[in-house]
C-alpha positions as CSV (number, residue, x, y, z in Angstrom):
1,M,-16.4,-22.2,-25.1
2,G,-14.7,-23.1,-21.8
3,T,-11.6,-24.2,-23.7
4,R,-11.5,-20.9,-25.7
5,R,-11.9,-18.9,-22.5
6,G,-9.1,-20.9,-20.9
7,F,-6.8,-20.3,-23.8
8,A,-7.7,-16.6,-23.7
9,Q,-6.9,-16.4,-20.0
10,V,-3.6,-18.1,-20.5
11,G,-2.8,-15.6,-23.3
12,I,-3.6,-12.7,-21.0
13,E,-1.5,-14.1,-18.2
14,A,1.4,-14.8,-20.5
15,A,1.3,-11.2,-21.9
16,C,1.3,-9.8,-18.4
17,L,4.2,-11.9,-17.3
18,V,6.2,-11.0,-20.4
19,R,5.6,-7.3,-19.7
20,Y,6.7,-7.9,-16.1
21,L,9.9,-9.7,-17.2
22,L,10.7,-6.9,-19.6
23,L,10.3,-4.3,-16.8
24,M,12.6,-6.4,-14.6
25,W,15.2,-6.7,-17.4
26,R,15.4,-2.9,-18.0
27,G,17.2,-1.9,-14.8
28,G,15.1,0.2,-12.5
29,L,12.0,-1.7,-13.7
30,G,11.5,0.6,-16.7
31,E,11.5,3.9,-14.9
32,S,13.9,6.4,-13.5
33,M,14.9,5.9,-9.8
34,D,14.6,9.7,-9.4
35,F,11.5,10.3,-7.1
36,A,10.7,13.6,-8.8
37,T,9.9,11.9,-12.1
38,S,8.7,8.5,-10.7
39,T,5.3,6.9,-11.1
40,H,5.3,6.7,-7.3
41,R,5.0,10.5,-7.2
42,R,2.9,11.0,-10.3
43,R,0.3,8.2,-9.8
44,W,0.3,7.1,-6.2
45,L,0.2,10.2,-4.0
46,Y,-3.1,11.9,-3.2
47,T,-4.6,14.7,-1.2
48,R,-6.8,13.6,1.7
49,N,-9.9,14.6,-0.1
50,K,-8.9,12.8,-3.3
51,L,-8.0,9.7,-1.4
52,E,-11.4,9.6,0.4
53,E,-13.2,10.4,-2.9
54,E,-11.4,7.6,-4.7
55,R,-12.3,5.0,-2.0
56,R,-16.0,6.0,-2.0
57,R,-16.1,6.0,-5.8
58,L,-14.5,2.5,-5.9
59,Q,-16.8,1.0,-3.4
60,Q,-19.9,2.3,-5.3
61,A,-18.5,1.0,-8.6
62,V,-18.1,-2.4,-7.1
63,V,-21.6,-2.5,-5.8
64,D,-23.0,-1.3,-9.1
65,G,-20.8,-3.8,-11.0
66,L,-22.2,-6.7,-9.1
67,R,-25.8,-5.6,-9.7
68,R,-25.1,-5.3,-13.4
69,Q,-23.5,-8.7,-13.5
70,R,-26.5,-10.3,-11.8
71,A,-28.9,-8.3,-13.9
72,A,-27.2,-9.6,-17.1
73,A,-27.3,-13.2,-15.8
74,D,-30.9,-12.8,-14.6
75,P,-33.1,-10.2,-16.3
76,G,-35.3,-10.2,-13.1
77,E,-32.6,-8.5,-11.1
78,P,-32.7,-4.7,-10.8
79,E,-30.1,-2.7,-12.8
80,A,-27.5,-0.7,-11.0
81,G,-29.0,2.6,-9.9
82,S,-32.5,1.3,-10.2
83,A,-35.1,2.7,-7.8
84,T,-36.2,-0.9,-6.9
85,K,-34.9,-2.4,-3.7
86,R,-31.7,-4.5,-3.6
87,P,-32.1,-8.2,-4.1
88,R,-32.7,-9.9,-0.8
89,E,-29.5,-12.1,-1.2
90,E,-27.3,-9.0,-1.4
91,P,-25.5,-8.3,1.9
92,Q,-24.6,-4.8,3.0
93,P,-21.3,-3.6,1.4
94,V,-18.2,-3.5,3.6
95,S,-18.1,-0.1,5.2
96,L,-15.1,2.2,4.4
97,V,-14.1,2.1,8.1
98,G,-14.3,-1.7,8.1
99,E,-12.4,-2.0,4.8
100,L,-9.5,0.2,6.1
101,L,-9.3,-1.7,9.4
102,M,-9.2,-5.0,7.6
103,L,-6.4,-3.8,5.2
104,K,-4.4,-2.4,8.2
105,Y,-4.8,-5.8,9.9
106,Y,-3.2,-7.6,7.0
107,Q,-0.5,-4.9,6.6
108,Q,0.4,-5.6,10.3
109,I,0.9,-9.2,9.3
110,I,3.2,-8.1,6.4
111,Q,5.4,-6.3,8.9
112,E,5.4,-9.3,11.3
113,K,6.1,-11.9,8.6
114,C,8.8,-9.9,6.9
115,R,10.6,-9.6,10.2
116,E,10.1,-13.3,11.0
117,M,11.6,-14.2,7.6
118,R,14.4,-11.7,8.2
119,M,13.7,-9.7,5.0
120,P,15.2,-6.2,4.4
121,M,13.1,-3.2,5.4
122,K,12.8,-2.3,1.7
123,V,11.0,-5.5,1.0
124,M,8.5,-4.9,3.8
125,A,7.9,-1.3,2.7
126,T,7.4,-2.3,-0.9
127,A,5.0,-5.2,0.0
128,I,2.9,-2.8,2.2
129,Q,2.8,-0.2,-0.6
130,Y,1.7,-2.8,-3.1
131,H,-1.1,-3.9,-0.8
132,K,-2.2,-0.3,-0.3
133,R,-2.0,0.6,-4.0
134,F,-3.9,-2.6,-5.1
135,F,-6.8,-1.7,-2.8
136,L,-7.1,1.7,-4.4
137,R,-8.0,-0.1,-7.6
138,H,-10.0,-2.9,-6.1
139,T,-11.8,-3.6,-2.8
140,S,-11.9,-6.5,-0.4
141,M,-15.3,-7.3,-1.9
142,E,-13.5,-8.4,-5.1
143,F,-10.2,-9.7,-3.9
144,D,-9.2,-11.4,-0.6
145,P,-6.8,-9.0,1.1
146,G,-5.1,-12.0,2.9
147,R,-4.2,-13.7,-0.4
148,V,-3.1,-10.4,-2.0
149,M,-0.9,-9.8,1.1
150,I,1.0,-13.0,0.6
151,T,1.5,-12.4,-3.1
152,A,2.6,-8.8,-2.4
153,I,5.4,-10.1,-0.2
154,F,6.4,-12.6,-2.8
155,M,6.5,-9.9,-5.6
156,A,8.3,-7.4,-3.4
157,T,11.1,-10.0,-2.8
158,K,11.7,-10.2,-6.6
159,V,11.5,-6.4,-7.3
160,E,13.8,-5.5,-4.3
161,E,16.3,-8.2,-5.4
162,R,15.8,-10.3,-2.3
163,Y,14.1,-13.2,-4.1
164,T,12.5,-15.7,-1.8
165,R,11.0,-18.9,-3.2
166,A,7.2,-19.2,-3.3
167,A,7.6,-22.5,-1.4
168,D,9.4,-20.7,1.4
169,I,6.7,-18.0,1.7
170,A,4.0,-20.7,1.5
171,A,5.7,-22.5,4.4
172,A,5.9,-19.3,6.5
173,F,2.2,-18.8,6.1
174,D,1.4,-22.6,6.2
175,V,-0.6,-22.3,2.9
176,S,-0.2,-23.9,-0.5
177,E,2.5,-22.7,-2.9
178,D,-0.3,-22.1,-5.5
179,L,-1.9,-19.6,-3.2
180,V,1.3,-17.5,-3.1
181,V,1.5,-17.1,-6.9
182,K,-2.2,-17.3,-7.9
183,Q,-2.9,-13.6,-7.5
184,E,0.4,-12.4,-9.1
185,V,-1.1,-11.4,-12.5
186,A,-4.1,-9.6,-10.8
187,L,-1.6,-7.8,-8.5
188,L,0.5,-6.7,-11.4
189,E,-2.5,-5.4,-13.3
190,G,-3.9,-3.7,-10.2
191,L,-0.6,-1.9,-9.7
192,N,-0.6,-0.8,-13.4
193,F,2.8,-2.4,-13.5
194,D,4.1,0.5,-11.4
195,L,6.6,-1.7,-9.4
196,V,9.1,0.9,-8.2
197,V,8.5,2.0,-4.7
198,H,10.8,4.7,-3.1
199,S,11.3,3.5,0.4
200,P,11.2,5.9,3.4
201,Y,13.5,3.5,5.3
202,R,16.3,4.3,2.9
203,A,15.6,8.1,3.3
204,L,15.6,7.6,7.1
205,H,18.9,5.8,7.1
206,G,20.4,8.6,5.1
207,M,19.1,11.3,7.5
208,I,20.4,9.3,10.5
209,Q,23.8,9.1,8.9
210,E,23.7,12.8,8.1
211,L,22.8,13.6,11.7
212,K,25.6,11.5,13.1
213,D,28.1,13.0,10.7
214,A,26.9,16.5,11.8
215,R,27.5,15.6,15.4
216,L,31.1,14.5,14.6
217,A,31.7,17.6,12.5
218,A,30.4,19.9,15.3
219,A,32.5,18.1,17.9
220,A,35.5,18.7,15.6
221,G,34.7,22.4,15.2
222,I,33.8,22.1,11.5
223,P,31.0,24.6,10.4
224,P,27.7,23.4,8.9
225,S,27.8,22.5,5.2
226,A,27.7,25.4,2.7
227,A,24.8,23.7,1.0
228,S,22.3,25.9,2.9
229,A,24.3,29.0,1.8
230,A,23.5,28.2,-1.8
231,S,19.8,28.7,-1.0
232,G,20.4,32.2,0.3
233,L,19.2,31.1,3.8
234,P,21.3,31.4,6.9
235,L,23.4,28.6,8.2
236,I,21.8,26.8,11.2
237,P,23.8,25.4,14.0
238,L,23.1,21.9,15.3
239,D,20.6,21.6,18.2
240,D,22.1,21.8,21.7
241,A,20.3,18.5,22.6
242,L,22.1,16.7,19.8
243,L,25.5,18.2,20.7
244,S,25.3,17.2,24.3
245,A,23.5,13.8,23.9
246,P,25.5,10.7,24.6
247,S,25.9,8.3,21.7
248,Q,23.8,5.6,23.3
249,L,20.8,8.0,23.7
250,V,21.2,9.0,20.0
251,D,21.2,5.3,19.0
252,D,18.1,4.7,21.1
253,A,16.4,7.7,19.4
254,C,17.3,6.3,16.0
255,R,15.7,3.0,16.8
256,A,12.6,4.8,18.0
257,A,12.5,6.6,14.7
258,N,12.4,3.3,12.9
259,G,9.5,2.3,15.1
260,A,7.7,5.6,14.3
261,L,8.2,4.9,10.6
262,D,6.7,1.4,11.0
263,A,3.6,3.1,12.5
264,L,3.4,5.6,9.6
265,M,3.5,2.8,7.1
266,L,0.3,1.4,8.6
267,S,-1.6,4.7,8.1
268,D,-2.5,6.6,5.0
269,A,0.7,8.5,5.2
270,P,2.5,6.6,2.4
271,L,-0.4,7.6,0.1
272,L,-0.2,11.3,1.1
273,Y,3.4,12.1,1.5
274,G,6.7,11.2,-0.2
275,P,9.5,9.1,1.4
276,A,11.6,12.0,2.6
277,Q,8.8,13.6,4.5
278,L,7.8,10.3,6.1
279,A,11.5,9.8,7.1
280,A,11.8,13.3,8.6
281,A,8.6,12.8,10.6
282,A,9.8,9.5,11.9
283,L,13.2,11.0,12.8
284,R,11.6,13.9,14.7
285,S,9.2,11.6,16.5
286,G,11.9,9.2,17.5
287,F,14.1,11.9,19.1
288,K,11.1,13.5,20.7
289,A,10.2,10.1,22.3
290,K,13.7,10.2,23.9
291,G,13.3,13.7,25.2
292,M,15.2,15.5,22.5
293,R,13.8,18.2,20.2
294,I,15.7,18.7,17.0
295,P,14.1,21.7,15.2
296,N,17.5,23.0,13.9
297,F,18.4,19.7,12.3
298,I,14.9,19.4,10.7
299,A,15.4,23.0,9.4
300,R,18.7,22.0,7.9
301,L,17.1,19.1,6.1
302,A,14.5,21.4,4.7
303,I,17.1,24.0,3.6
304,K,19.2,21.3,2.0
305,A,16.2,20.0,0.1
306,A,15.3,23.5,-1.1
307,S,18.9,24.3,-2.2
308,F,19.0,21.2,-4.4
309,G,15.5,21.6,-5.7
310,A,14.7,18.1,-4.5
311,V,11.1,17.0,-5.0
312,D,9.2,14.8,-2.5
313,G,5.9,15.6,-1.0
314,G,2.4,14.3,-1.4
315,G,-0.4,14.8,-3.9
316,A,-1.5,17.8,-1.8
317,D,1.3,19.9,-3.2
318,G,3.6,17.7,-5.2
319,G,6.4,19.6,-3.4
320,S,9.8,19.1,-2.0
321,P,10.8,17.4,1.3
322,S,10.1,20.7,2.9
323,G,6.5,20.6,1.7
324,V,6.9,23.5,-0.7
325,S,5.4,23.0,-4.1
326,G,7.0,24.2,-7.3
327,A,4.0,26.6,-7.9
328,E,4.3,28.0,-4.4
329,A,8.1,28.5,-4.8
330,T,7.4,30.4,-8.0
331,E,4.6,32.6,-6.8
332,A,5.9,33.5,-3.3
333,P,8.9,32.5,-1.2
334,V,8.0,30.1,1.5
335,D,10.3,29.3,4.4
336,P,11.1,25.6,3.8
337,A,11.6,24.9,7.5
338,T,8.2,26.2,8.4
339,A,6.6,24.3,5.5
340,L,8.3,21.1,6.6
341,T,7.3,21.5,10.2
342,T,3.6,21.9,9.1
343,A,3.8,18.7,7.2
344,L,5.5,16.9,10.0
345,D,2.7,18.0,12.5
346,E,0.2,16.4,10.1
347,L,2.2,13.3,9.9
348,D,2.4,13.0,13.7
349,S,-1.3,12.5,13.8
350,L,-1.2,9.9,11.1
351,G,1.6,8.1,13.0
352,S,-0.6,8.0,16.1
353,E,-3.3,6.4,14.0
354,G,-0.9,3.9,12.6
355,A,0.5,3.0,16.0
356,R,-2.9,1.7,17.2
357,R,-2.9,-2.0,16.7
358,V,-5.9,-3.6,15.0
359,E,-7.0,-6.9,16.6
360,V,-8.7,-9.7,14.8
361,E,-12.0,-9.2,16.7
362,E,-12.3,-5.8,15.1
363,V,-12.3,-7.1,11.6
364,K,-14.4,-10.2,11.9
365,E,-17.6,-8.5,10.6
366,A,-15.9,-6.8,7.7
367,N,-14.1,-9.9,6.7
368,A,-17.3,-12.0,6.7
369,A,-19.1,-9.3,4.6
370,A,-16.2,-9.1,2.1
371,R,-16.2,-12.9,1.7
372,Q,-19.9,-12.9,1.0
373,W,-19.5,-10.3,-1.7
374,R,-16.6,-12.2,-3.3
375,N,-18.7,-15.3,-3.4
376,L,-21.6,-13.3,-5.0
377,F,-19.2,-12.1,-7.7
378,K,-18.1,-15.6,-8.4
379,D,-21.6,-17.0,-8.5
380,A,-22.7,-14.1,-10.8
381,G,-20.2,-15.2,-13.5
382,P,-18.3,-13.0,-15.9
383,P,-19.8,-9.6,-16.8
384,G,-21.5,-9.4,-20.1
385,G,-24.4,-11.8,-19.7
386,A,-22.7,-15.0,-20.6
387,A,-25.4,-17.0,-18.7
388,G,-27.8,-18.3,-21.4
389,A,-25.1,-18.4,-24.1
390,G,-25.4,-22.2,-24.0
391,K,-29.2,-22.3,-24.4
392,G,-30.6,-24.4,-27.2
393,A,-30.0,-28.0,-27.9
394,G,-28.5,-29.5,-24.7
395,G,-28.7,-26.1,-23.0
396,A,-30.5,-27.5,-19.9
397,A,-27.9,-30.2,-19.4
398,D,-25.2,-27.6,-19.8
399,D,-26.9,-25.4,-17.2
400,A,-27.2,-28.3,-14.8
401,A,-23.5,-29.2,-15.3
402,R,-22.5,-25.5,-14.7
403,A,-24.7,-25.4,-11.6
404,A,-23.1,-28.6,-10.2
405,K,-19.7,-27.2,-10.9
406,R,-20.5,-23.9,-9.1
407,E,-21.7,-25.8,-6.1
408,A,-18.6,-27.9,-6.0
409,K,-16.4,-24.8,-6.3
410,K,-18.4,-23.1,-3.5
411,A,-17.8,-26.1,-1.2
412,A,-14.1,-26.2,-2.1
413,R,-13.9,-22.4,-1.5
414,A,-15.6,-22.7,1.8
415,A,-13.2,-25.5,3.0
416,A,-10.1,-23.6,1.7
417,K,-11.3,-20.3,3.2
418,A,-11.9,-21.9,6.6
419,K,-8.4,-23.4,6.6
420,E,-6.8,-20.1,5.4
421,A,-8.8,-18.1,7.9
422,E,-7.7,-20.4,10.7
423,L,-4.0,-20.1,9.7
424,L,-4.3,-16.3,9.4
425,G,-6.1,-16.0,12.7
426,M,-9.4,-14.9,11.1
427,P,-12.4,-16.4,12.8
428,Q,-15.3,-17.6,10.6
429,R,-18.9,-16.6,11.1
430,Q,-20.9,-19.7,12.3
């Protein structure tokens, strides 16, 4: 039976990898690079309420799933949803707050390690998005977020055409090469093979270039682009602060904008808003940090987006970079600049949340609880009540062998986890 299961698993992994290679081979990973029609927009943007609801539903499903597995393995265990009390071995589930802090802790490490390895910003952004998306389909009670983090970086280097060998990533984290690749199939499945991520760093780079070009044009006496005229909205002159600012100050503000975008990436913002809105929020924040307010330039971005019918925006409205949804645009005219400013105000609060660093001490308890749950899942065996399938002649011996194997695996897991936790700076509960 073990051999058949092994062959079945190999078959599943081979099928997943074949699909992955096919996606890689079809340029653009099998989908349009247009954000408006992308899986990024259609499947991975939420409203705040939907995002919270999804996380609560997922956590409860994991708890119920473990109870069903244990009940199938041992009929004495209560079924999921039973009025009887929880088994005494079952720890408290990881709280939603603890889960989010732990995920943010590891996403901070993604940023740090990608910079340490001199990877492009698009690799870092994609790895963080993979980590965020995966943990909207699974929880830390099922998969170790530290291991998923390492695999997410590895996969992002391949998807973003900055391939880095698994051995090099393993060396950067001081872990085994096997640990880098072991979660790859699970990560692909958790992402539903939606590998394209539209990076807000690319959008920010474009906005910065447009801003600098507008400064040069204004200095040369060239009027604003006629793009806004196409929308029927008035042309907007460049902000006085931008016209009079020295180039060095503008460069400093642009660097601050990149820092603001880093903070947004550590919040829920990438799951709520599209890349252009994230970029615009970061740009406004960076210039504000250097004492420059740029409402006119932000309005020009919104008008340009409206005139071209560009679609960005989050699951809240599925709208354009100005935050105006298609439905709203049809039912009643909405000032794109006002709509964008409203979205950016909301993003500012998310940026403040993302900027607060999570320290290792804050996630110790959640990390220990998640590890306990992962071990319980492993000990419960596969769902479907396979325990007892070997009963009959020699069944007792088989049970003893399986028990010994489980104990050996537990000991090996504990040793490996202690080493990994030490390397990742995660203290172990004594």
